[in-house]
Each structure stands twice: as C-alpha cells, then as structure tokens.
Kinemage of the C-alpha trace (Angstrom):
@kinemage 1
@onewidth
@group {chain A} dominant
@subgroup {mainchain}
@vectorlist {calphas} color= white
{ca met a 1} P 0.000 0.000 0.000
{ca phe a 2} L 2.767 2.434 0.995
{ca arg a 3} L 4.667 1.644 -2.207
{ca lys a 4} L 1.618 2.360 -4.409
{ca met a 5} L 0.993 5.618 -2.558
{ca ser a 6} L 4.642 6.679 -2.968
{ca met a 7} L 4.545 5.965 -6.692
{ca ala a 8} L 1.319 7.936 -7.074
{ca val a 9} L 2.799 10.928 -5.235
{ca ala a 10} L 5.952 10.771 -7.380
{ca ala a 11} L 3.878 10.687 -10.585
{ca val a 12} L 1.824 13.711 -9.492
{ca met a 13} L 4.989 15.646 -8.642
{ca leu a 14} L 6.513 14.903 -12.066
{ca met a 15} L 3.364 16.077 -13.837
{ca ala a 16} L 3.191 19.196 -11.684
{ca gly a 17} L 6.805 20.044 -12.550
{ca ala a 18} L 5.989 19.922 -16.260
{ca ala a 19} L 2.912 22.071 -15.717
{ca tyr a 20} L 5.019 24.811 -14.114
{ca ala a 21} L 7.551 25.041 -16.956
{ca asp a 22} L 7.894 28.565 -18.311
{ca pro a 23} L 6.274 28.994 -21.763
{ca ile a 24} L 9.596 30.155 -23.263
{ca glu a 25} L 11.202 26.788 -22.523
{ca gly a 26} L 11.451 24.320 -25.375
{ca asn a 27} L 12.760 24.000 -28.909
{ca trp a 28} L 12.301 26.854 -31.364
{ca lys a 29} L 12.792 27.100 -35.122
{ca thr a 30} L 14.799 30.236 -35.891
{ca gln a 31} L 14.077 32.484 -38.851
{ca ser a 32} L 17.099 30.987 -40.652
{ca gly a 33} L 15.854 27.417 -40.087
{ca glu a 34} L 18.076 26.217 -37.235
{ca thr a 35} L 16.714 24.800 -34.001
{ca ala a 36} L 17.433 26.662 -30.764
{ca ala a 37} L 16.736 25.225 -27.319
{ca ile a 38} L 15.652 27.539 -24.523
{ca gly a 39} L 15.856 26.144 -21.021
{ca ser a 40} L 16.305 27.140 -17.419
{ca cys a 41} L 19.929 27.739 -16.450
{ca gly a 42} L 19.545 28.804 -12.811
{ca asp a 43} L 18.748 32.000 -10.904
{ca gly a 44} L 15.514 32.456 -12.887
{ca ala a 45} L 17.414 32.781 -16.182
{ca phe a 46} L 16.818 31.015 -19.484
{ca cys a 47} L 19.768 30.088 -21.701
{ca ile a 48} L 19.462 29.883 -25.480
{ca thr a 49} L 21.605 27.245 -27.202
{ca leu a 50} L 21.691 26.368 -30.889
{ca lys a 51} L 20.985 22.670 -31.485
{ca thr a 52} L 21.443 22.500 -35.260
{ca gly a 53} L 23.342 24.286 -37.991
{ca lys a 54} L 26.890 25.580 -38.341
{ca his a 55} L 27.022 26.812 -34.726
{ca ala a 56} L 25.304 23.825 -33.046
{ca gly a 57} L 26.085 23.601 -29.329
{ca lys a 58} L 26.850 27.306 -28.979
{ca gln a 59} L 25.041 29.289 -26.275
{ca ile a 60} L 23.757 32.469 -27.915
{ca gly a 61} L 21.759 34.115 -25.175
{ca lys a 62} L 20.587 34.399 -21.615
{ca met a 63} L 17.337 36.070 -20.563
{ca thr a 64} L 15.114 36.514 -17.545
{ca ala a 65} L 11.368 37.034 -17.465
{ca ser a 66} L 10.231 40.627 -17.039
{ca gly a 67} L 6.460 39.944 -17.062
{ca asp a 68} L 3.631 39.747 -19.585
{ca gly a 69} L 5.520 37.371 -21.918
{ca asn a 70} L 8.516 39.705 -22.080
{ca tyr a 71} L 12.109 38.667 -21.444
{ca ala a 72} L 15.328 40.689 -21.259
{ca gly a 73} L 19.018 39.860 -21.193
{ca ser a 74} L 21.695 39.359 -23.804
{ca ile a 75} L 21.850 37.775 -27.242
{ca thr a 76} L 24.972 36.887 -29.228
{ca asp a 77} L 25.277 36.744 -33.014
{ca pro a 78} L 26.930 33.334 -33.477
{ca ala a 79} L 28.567 34.394 -36.758
{ca asp a 80} L 30.697 37.184 -35.272
{ca asp a 81} L 30.407 36.575 -31.497
{ca lys a 82} L 29.125 40.112 -30.870
{ca thr a 83} L 26.781 40.329 -27.894
{ca tyr a 84} L 23.847 42.743 -27.760
{ca lys a 85} L 21.228 43.801 -25.276
{ca gly a 86} L 18.547 41.213 -25.934
{ca lys a 87} L 14.816 41.098 -25.553
{ca ala a 88} L 12.095 38.649 -26.427
{ca lys a 89} L 8.316 38.893 -26.654
{ca leu a 90} L 6.363 35.665 -26.423
{ca asn a 91} L 3.074 35.468 -28.309
{ca gly a 92} L 1.523 31.991 -28.219
{ca ala a 93} L 3.685 29.632 -30.295
{ca ser a 94} L 5.904 32.396 -31.640
{ca ile a 95} L 8.553 34.614 -30.146
{ca lys a 96} L 10.094 37.847 -31.389
{ca met a 97} L 13.821 37.853 -30.537
{ca ser a 98} L 15.704 41.163 -30.773
{ca gly a 99} L 19.238 42.388 -30.263
{ca cys a 100} L 19.688 46.114 -29.646
{ca val a 101} L 22.450 48.735 -29.531
{ca leu a 102} L 22.554 52.366 -28.437
{ca gly a 103} L 20.350 51.800 -25.416
{ca gly a 104} L 17.683 50.039 -27.450
{ca leu a 105} L 17.367 52.696 -30.155
{ca ile a 106} L 18.452 50.360 -32.956
{ca cys a 107} L 17.200 46.785 -32.843
{ca lys a 108} L 17.320 43.890 -35.259
{ca gly a 109} L 14.981 40.978 -34.725
{ca gln a 110} L 13.821 37.571 -35.810
{ca asp a 111} L 10.563 35.691 -35.422
{ca trp a 112} L 10.904 32.134 -34.095
{ca thr a 113} L 8.231 29.428 -33.919
{ca lys a 114} L 7.889 26.736 -31.263
{ca leu a 115} L 8.475 23.173 -32.391
C-alpha cells in the first residue's frame, strides 16, 4: 500500500513540474531554419543554445522574465560573437527575438516558432 501511494505521489509531482515550466522553454525554429533550445539555467534565467546548424552547441543568449511574456538579457550573433542587449516577446507559439544597440534605439529581430 505504501509503495503504491509513494509511486502515485511521485507521478503527481513529475506532472506538476511539467505544468510549471515557463512557456519560453522548449525547442524553437529560428528564422534561418536552425533549431534553438531555450531552457532554465539557474537563478531564474533562461539560456538559449543552438541545437542544429553551423554553430550547433553554442550558447547564444541568456534572458530573464520581465512579465507579460517579455524577457530581457543578452543575445549573441553566433557568426561574429558580438553580444547585444537582448529582448524577447512571447506570443503563443511564436517569439520575437531582438538584439539592440545604443540603449535600445536600434534593434534587429527575428521571429521564431515553437516546435
């Protein structure tokens, strides 16, 4: 009886953990066709790592939630290793990723879709 109860509690806890995952977490198709993984990397931050393409395995960003589907942090262009002030806006199964310079006056962005 105790064993069945323990297994039931463990199963509920695993399902609850998945239910509390942040909506930004998961695999995303970038505008250029690569796959990027976004996952928790401690202290409330989310790390962005390329999974496919020429720069597979490279971490290209780190962001924290700022509320209302918005995220802020840094984003790195994997082609030249330049890092920019980054921001992201989550909208359902899509996310607008942006890198900005000059205090956010000039931004370049991409639309990604969740896989």
